[in-house]
N, C-alpha and C positions, 0 to 999 in steps of 0.2 A: 504494500500500500504506500509506504514512504517513497519508494523509488518511482512509482507511477505519479505521485503527487509532485515530486521534484521535477520530473520530466515533462508532464503535460499541463499542470495547473500553475506552477510557480512562475514560469516566464510570462504568461498573460497577466497574472496578478501584479508582477513587478512593472510590466509595461503600463498597466492601468494606473498604478501608483505614480509612475513617472509622469504620465500625461496629466494627472490631477495636480501635481506640483507645478508643472510647466504652465498649466492653465491659470493657476493661482497668481503667478508672476506676470503673465501676459495679459490677462483679462483686465478690462477697465475697472477702476476703483469704485465707480458709481454706475451700476448698470441702469439702463433705461433713463427715465426722466428724474431720477433721484438727485442728480447733481446739476445745479444751474450752470449753464455755459455762457461765456461772454460772446457777444456778437463780434464778427471780424472787425478789425480796426478800420477798414475801408468803409463799412456801413455805419459805424459809429460816428465817423467824421461827417458823413453826409446827412446825419440826423435820422437815419433809419434805424430801426431796432430799438427805439426808446422803450417800447413796451417790454421787451426782453430785459433791458437794463433795469426797469422798475421791478421786474420779477426777481432779478439777481439781487438788487438792494434789499428787497423784502426777505429773501432767503438768507442773506448775510445777517440781517437784523435778528432773524429767528435763532441763529446760532449763538451758543453761550459765549460771552466775552471772557477773556482771561483777566483776572484781577491781579494787579501787581502786588506781590507779597511784601516787597520793601519799596514803597513809593518814595523815591528820592526827589527832592526839589530840583528844578532845572538849574538853579544857581549852584547847587552842590555838584552836579554832574559837569557843568561847563566852567568851573572856576579855573583860574590860572594860578599855578604855584611857581614861585620863583625859587630856583635852586642855585645856590652859590657854591660852586666847586672849590673855589679858592678860599672860601670862608670856613665855616664850621659845620655846614650841612652834610648829612649822610643819607644816602639812599639805602634803605633796608629792603632787600628783595625777599618777599614772602613766596617760597616755593610750594606750589600746590601740585600734588602728584597727578599724573595723567592729563595735564593741561598744556603740555608743551613747555613747561617751565625750565627744563634742562636745556633745551635748545635756545630759549630766550636768554637764560642766564649766561650761556656761552657767548651769545652775540653781544651781551653787555660788556664782557671783558675782552673780546677779540676783534669785533668788527665796527665799533663806534669810532668815528673820527674825532679825536680829542686833541687838545693842545699837548697833553702828555698822556699818550695811550697807556693802557695797562701792559705791564711787562710779563710775558708768558714764556716760560722755558719749555723747550721740546720735551715731551714725555711727562710733564707735570700737569696736574689738573688745576692747581691753584695758580692764580696770576697776582702780581703785585699791582694794585691800582692806587698809586700815590697821587696826592694833589699836585697841581702844577707848582713847581718850585720847592716841593717838600720830599723828604726821603722816607719818613716813617708814617705820617698821617694818611689815612685812606678815606675816600669819598664813597665807597661802595661796601656794603655789608651783605655778602651773598656766599653761597657755597663755593663759588669759583674764585672768590677773592680772599675770604677769611676761613674757608672750610665750614664744616658743620659745627660752628662755635656754640650754638644753642641747642644742639642735638639734631638728630635726623628728622627732617620734615617738621621742624618746629612750627607751631601754629601762631596766630596773631598774639594770643595771650602770653605764650612763652617768649616770643620775640620782644614784646614790649617790656617784659621784666628782665630779660637776659642781656639785651644789646648794650645798655649803658655799662654794665659790669664787664662785658666782654671787650668793649672798646677801651675801658680803663686798663684791663689786663694787657692789651696790645700796646699800651703806652700812648694812646691817643687822648687828647685833652677832652675833658667832660663837658657837660652843659651844652649839648648839641640839639639841633632841631632834627628830629627823626621823621622821615617821610616814608 
């Protein structure tokens, strides 16, 4: 019985399963009239298809709206922050896993055109990012400039409590503006 099943019944069942999977990916997301469609741009320009646009707007209004979980004010999102690299400001890079942070952190130390670029030795992961005209003081606090000074993937709370002490240990002057 098993041999007959494997020989005659299994291949058609596998083929049917394959077709169902392919149909799932190829078929339209909204069959029939369930999804409103926009009129072609050429008819919308000539003033035709206004009734369809009204239907589309009504369908869009019927859909649930996403409510912002953290509604930030426009002023907070568009504010300008002045960073003084020659002064006492320090950029603290908060590395969040699986968001491209490693690539971005590498670009911060290797690819930014600065008056005094970060010094990276071949084969070393950490680079020295000194302020222009200085030998010891750094303007960047990240895994590629100071290492994991506050622990692996330190979060915001850990960084805000750890960075001033870590900067003091490195011999950098205190009382900084952390960004």
